[in-house]
N, C-alpha and C positions, 0 to 999 in steps of 0.2 A: 503494498497499500504505499510506502512511505516513498518508492521510486516514482510510481505512480504520477502521486503527490508532487514530485519536485518537477518531473514532465509537467504536469498542465501549470506549475508557477512558471517556470522558462515558456510555455506556449505561450501565456497570458500577457507578460514581459515582450515579447515580439509580437504578439497583435496591438500593445499597447503603442508601440513605434508605430504601428502601420497607420493605427487609429489617428497618433499626434501629426503625421505628418500628411494623410487625406483630406483631415479634414483644415489645410491651409489651404486646400483648393475646393470642397465642397463642404457650407455651411451647414450645420444641424439645424435644421429649419423648422425650432419650436419658438416660443417666445415672441419676442420683437423681430425675429430672423424668422419666421414662420413661414412655410413653402409646402404646396400642394403635394409636389411631386415626391414626400417622404411618406405617400397616403391618404386617405378618407380623413378629412380632419372628427376628432372628437373632442367633447367637450374638454374644458383641463381638469376640473376634478375629478372625472371618471379617468381620463387620459394617468394622472397623479399616482392614483389608489391603487391602477392596474400594474402600471412601473414600479410602485416602489413599497405595493403589500408584500408581493410573493417573499424578498428577502428577511422582511419581519417575522413571516410565516416559519421561514425554511432556518432563520436562524432558532428559533424556539423548538423547531422540531430536533435537530441535530442538541442544541443542550437537553432536552428531554431523554433522548436515548443515548446520552453518555456516560460514564460512570462518575464524568467530573463534577455532576451536575451543583452539589454544594461547595466545589473548593473553593474558596475563598479567591482568587487570586484570576482562574477561568471567570468567576461570577459577575467581577468585578469589571474584566474584560467584554462579558456580556453585557453588562448593563450601562456600558459605555458605549456599546455599538447600538444597545437597539434605542438607546434615547435619539440618538438621531434621527434613525426609523420608525420610531412610534410618533415625532412629528412632523416628519417629510410624510408620513404614509397617510396618518390619519387624520391631524390637525391642519397641517397649511394647507392641503384642498378645500377642505371649510371654510377658510382664509381667504381664498383667492374671489376677489372681484369682478364683476362683469363676466360677458358671454365667451368669454376667449375659448379658442380650441387649439387643440395638438394635433400632428399626422399621427397616424396610427400606428406607421410605421416604426416612428421615432418610439412610441409605447413599447414596442416589442421587441425593438433593438434591447430599450433600458431594463425590460424584466429580466431577459435573456441574459444581460449582464450581471446583474443584483442576483439572479438565481447562481452562476456561478461564482462569485462572489461571495455569496454566503458559505459557499461549499468548501475557498481558500480560509476563508476566515475561520468559520467552525467549524471546519476539517481539521485546521492547523491547533487552533485553541483546545477543542473539547477531543479528539482521536491521535492526530499528528505527533503532538510536542513527546518529548521524553516524559517520563514520570515523572524524573527529579526537576523539570526544568522548572517549576511554579516554586520549587522549596525557598523559603526567604525570599519570598518575592517581594512582599511589605519591607523587607530591608536594603533594596535595593533602590536606585532613584527612577528604574525607568515608568512604573507605573507611575509617580507624582509630578515629574516632567511633562511626560507624554501626556496625562492626565489633565492638567493644567494647560496644555498647548491645544488639547480638543474641547474644552469648555470655552476657552478663550475663541478659539473658532467659532464654535455653537451661536456664543453671544453674538460677533459679527456679524454670522448668516442672519440668524436673526433678525437683530437690528437691522439690518438691509434688505432683507425681507421687507420690513414693515415700511420702510422710506420707498421704496416700488411700489408697494401696494395702494398708500396714501398721496401717489403723484397723480392721479386723475378722481376727480371728481363724478360722482353715475351718471352716465349718461356721454363722459368725455370719451373721445376717442382717439385725441392727438397724444404723441411721444411728448416728453418732457427727459430734461438732463436731473438724473436725481443728485439729489444733495446733501450735505452732512454725513456725519459718521465717518465712515473708513473710504467715503466716497469723496472725502477730501483728497486722497493719495492715490486712488484707483479707480477705474471705471467701471470694475465691477467687483465691488469690495463684495456682496454674497458670495460670488466663485473664492476671491480671496476667504472668506472668512470659512469653506467647504475645504477649502486644500489645505487650510491652517488644522482643521479637525484630522481630518485624516493621515496627518503628518504627525499629529501627537498620538493617533492609536498607532501608527506603525510603532512609535519609542515607546509607545505603555507595552503592546504586545513585544517590541523586540524581536521581531519575526518578518521573514521573508516574505511570508502572505502578508504580512501590512504592508511592507516597503511595495509590493505589487501593487496594491489597491490603490499608496498614495500617489505612485506614479500615472496609474491608469487617471489617476482623478486630474493631474496636471495633464495629462495626456490630452484629456477631454475638455479641461475647461479654458486650458493657456489658448488652445486657437480659437476658440470660442469669443471669450474673452478678446483677441486679435478683429476677428468678425464685428464684434459689437462695436469696439475701439470705431474701426471704419465707418461702420451704420453712424455711428454719432457724428462723427467730422462728415460725412456727407451731409445727413441732416442738418446741422448745427453748425456747423463752420467755424467761424473764429470763436463765437459763442462759450466753445465747446472746448479746443485747441488751447485756448487763453487761460483754462483754469491749469495746465499742467499738470495733467493727472497721469500716472502709468496706467497700464491695462488690467494688470490682477497681482502684481506682487509690488510693493510700497517700494518704492527709490530704485529701482531696478526692472521692472519690465511691465 
């Protein structure tokens, strides 16, 4: 099983590289970049639940099926992971305003990746990690440093999502430049928050599985942040460019 798991991680790392390159040529067509070429549109609320809920359910299944269900360190990592997906699967969709839609193809691809990621993270935490891997885990810095990064990233992500949600009044369909919070430094502050979350989780789990997920998060979100930046430049011109923001990583990129 360990050998098959290693192969899975290698394959996913390489696929992440392909996705990173491809998304510089093909914009992921949802949200501000909505594109019907990715399939028939479905309501955003339904799309987000269908895309994110499978990973929450899959992780719960792996947790219950394992012999490490009530071990402190695996439980702490499980709680961090599920904290994000509880919000993303069942709370975030209900907060979405308006009648926006997303392509069914994006929903399907997102759900497929999330299921594979549940196998990577849950597989490592509950089944693949050596029996003594979590010995004295709370005497080591990983869980504290990584957990702090994760929670800070989640706070940025939630705050940025709130700013985006309140850009429009009911019935308004215009686009606006997000302002405030981490949007002072990057045009995709919500993505910066999510990237920080999963870097934190990779540190907290101190695993290749966590690192592969952090890499996938960057490979998916960095090109999208670049696409959004170009769209802001095109639509708002100097009003946007004079703000001097980076795309996703403050002061760097």
